[in-house]
N, C-alpha and C positions, 0 to 999 in steps of 0.2 A: 544405271539401274534400263529395263527396257520401260518402253510407256506401253502397256498391252491393255487396247482398250476392247470393250465387247461391239459387236456388230449391232447397227439398227436391230430396235427390236429381240437382242438378245441376253437375257437375263444373266444377271451373275450373282456369286454367291458367296459369303464369307465363310469360311470353314477356319476350325481353330489351327488346321496346319498353314493354312496360308499366312494367320495372323503369325505364326510362328514362320515360317520364310520369310516375312516384310523385316521382323527381329534380324532375324540372321544375316539378313543383305544390310540391314543397319550395324549393325556388330561388324561387321568382315570387311565390308565395301565401303561405306559412306565413314565412318568413326576414323578409321587406319588414313584414308584420304584427307579427310579435314585436319587430322593431327599433324598430316607430313606436310602441310601446305604449310599448316600454322609454326613448324618447326623452322622454315625458313625465313621467319619475319625476324630474328636475331640479326642474318644477314642482309639485311636491310639497310644496317646503321652506317651513316654517312659521319667520318671520323675526321678531324681534324678541318683542314681547308679546304673539303673536298664540295664545297660549294663555293666555295673563294669568299674574300672577305666579306664583300659587297652580299653575296645569296648569303655567307653564315649569318648577317644582321638580318635580311628580309626572309628567305627562304623556309632556312633550318628550325627556327620555331612551331611554324606552322608542320613542318614533316615529321617533326619528334614527336606533335601532336597526333598528327596520323597514325604514325607507330603504335601510340601508347593506346588509340581507339581498334586500332587494328588489331592488336592482342587481347585487349577486353574483349572484343566482338570475337574472334575464333574461340578464346576462352569460353565463354555463356553460348555460343553452338556447339562445342562441343561437351558441356553439361548437359544441353536442349537435348542433344542425341544421345546422352545416357540415361537421361529422364526419362526421353520417349519408349527407350528400351525397356525400361524396368517394366514401365505402364505395360506398355505391348506384353508382356511375358504374363502380367497382371490378367490381360485383357484374354493371350491364351488360354489361361487355367480356368476362369469362368468360362468363355467358351465353351472350350472341352465339358465343360461343369454340365450345361444346357444342351450338349450336343446328346452327353450319357442320359441324361436324365427325361429327354425325348425322345427315346429309343422304345418302339414297341416291345415289351415283351409277353410271350403267350408261354400259358401254362397247359402241359399237356400231361 
């Protein structure tokens, strides 16, 4: 995602289309990237004596706890992105309704 910022003194306007674009980028870029990274988590398992006998006693429990935390954190983050996407869709619809309501119509 790009970091487009307004120049000093430049005004920024929110529109229903910019809200839709933000949602689209979240759905098409952010969520798939997070899901891909989360998919690597099972590959981080260290089986058997991967840490050695002493390391298995000292390191393995903390490592497994970290792996569980990582799995939960990524699951929560993916759900947060999905929830945010749904909320942005509601915002877009509401914003669009406000845009439509603010259009001045002249009778001829």
